[in-house]
C-alpha positions as CSV (number, residue, x, y, z in Angstrom):
1,A,28.1,-96.1,-14.0
2,A,30.4,-97.1,-17.1
3,G,32.0,-93.9,-18.3
4,M,31.7,-92.2,-14.8
5,S,35.0,-93.5,-13.5
6,G,36.6,-91.3,-10.8
7,L,36.6,-90.4,-7.2
8,Y,33.5,-89.2,-5.6
9,L,32.4,-87.9,-2.1
10,G,29.0,-88.4,-0.8
11,L,27.4,-86.5,2.1
12,I,24.0,-86.9,3.9
13,S,22.4,-86.4,7.4
14,G,19.0,-87.9,8.3
15,T,16.4,-87.0,10.7
16,G,18.3,-88.4,13.8
17,A,20.7,-85.4,13.2
18,D,23.6,-87.3,14.8
19,G,26.0,-85.8,12.3
20,V,27.1,-86.1,8.7
21,D,27.6,-89.4,7.1
22,A,30.4,-89.2,4.6
23,A,31.6,-91.9,1.9
24,L,34.6,-91.8,-0.4
25,L,33.8,-93.9,-3.5
26,D,35.9,-94.8,-6.4
27,I,34.1,-95.9,-9.6
28,D,36.5,-97.8,-11.9
29,A,36.7,-97.8,-15.7
30,D,34.3,-101.0,-15.7
31,G,31.8,-99.0,-13.5
32,R,32.4,-101.0,-10.5
33,L,31.9,-99.1,-7.2
34,H,34.6,-99.4,-4.5
35,C,34.2,-97.6,-1.1
36,R,37.5,-96.2,-0.1
37,A,36.5,-94.7,3.3
38,G,33.4,-93.8,5.3
39,R,32.5,-92.1,8.6
40,T,30.0,-90.1,10.5
41,H,31.3,-86.7,11.5
42,P,29.2,-85.8,14.7
43,Y,27.3,-82.5,15.0
44,P,28.2,-80.2,17.9
45,P,25.5,-80.6,20.4
46,A,24.0,-77.2,19.9
47,L,23.7,-77.7,16.2
48,R,22.0,-81.2,16.7
49,E,19.6,-79.5,19.2
50,A,18.6,-76.7,16.7
51,V,17.8,-79.4,13.9
52,L,15.8,-81.6,16.2
53,D,14.0,-78.6,17.5
54,L,13.1,-77.6,14.0
55,Q,11.8,-81.2,13.4
56,L,9.9,-81.8,16.6
57,H,8.1,-78.4,16.5
58,P,6.7,-77.9,13.0
59,E,4.0,-75.7,14.4
60,R,6.3,-73.1,15.5
61,P,7.0,-70.3,13.1
62,V,10.8,-70.1,12.2
63,Q,12.3,-66.7,11.7
64,L,14.1,-66.3,8.3
65,D,17.3,-65.1,9.8
66,A,17.4,-68.1,12.3
67,L,16.8,-70.5,9.4
68,G,19.6,-69.0,7.4
69,Q,22.1,-69.2,10.3
70,L,21.1,-72.8,10.9
71,D,21.6,-73.5,7.1
72,A,25.0,-71.8,7.2
73,A,26.0,-73.9,10.3
74,L,25.0,-77.0,8.5
75,G,27.0,-76.1,5.5
76,E,30.0,-75.7,7.8
77,A,29.4,-79.0,9.3
78,F,29.2,-80.8,5.9
79,A,32.4,-79.1,4.7
80,E,34.3,-80.1,7.9
81,A,32.9,-83.7,7.4
82,A,34.2,-83.7,3.9
83,E,37.5,-82.3,5.0
84,A,38.0,-84.7,7.7
85,L,37.2,-87.8,5.6
86,L,39.6,-86.7,2.9
87,A,42.3,-86.0,5.5
88,E,41.8,-89.5,7.0
89,A,41.9,-91.1,3.6
90,G,44.9,-89.0,2.5
91,V,43.1,-87.8,-0.6
92,P,43.6,-84.2,-1.8
93,A,40.3,-82.6,-2.7
94,A,41.5,-81.6,-6.1
95,T,41.4,-85.3,-7.1
96,L,37.7,-85.6,-6.6
97,T,35.5,-85.9,-9.7
98,A,32.3,-84.7,-7.9
99,I,30.8,-84.2,-4.4
100,G,27.1,-85.2,-3.9
101,S,25.3,-83.8,-0.9
102,H,21.7,-84.7,0.0
103,G,21.9,-82.2,2.9
104,Q,20.0,-82.4,6.2
105,T,16.7,-84.2,6.3
106,V,14.3,-82.1,8.5
107,R,11.0,-83.7,7.8
108,H,9.7,-86.4,5.5
């Protein structure tokens, strides 16, 4: 990662849908990676249930509007996780080089 120095924020949530895993990573000028902070930001119970329901019942049709609402709610949860980690670490968002977000895994 030489030449990629900076401060990065990574976000992901797996099939367990327990919440958003967030990590704040610093890559130094020599390309060495340092984890500055990390945490799991739990999902509200209703959001977790909606994601798990989608995973556990692939045979059920999903309405486009419902899927859009779930997508928006997940986006809000990811934003909250990012903001919470930055606040805990005392890092202003403007100092980030980039944010990488895998998103929510629904099915493999």
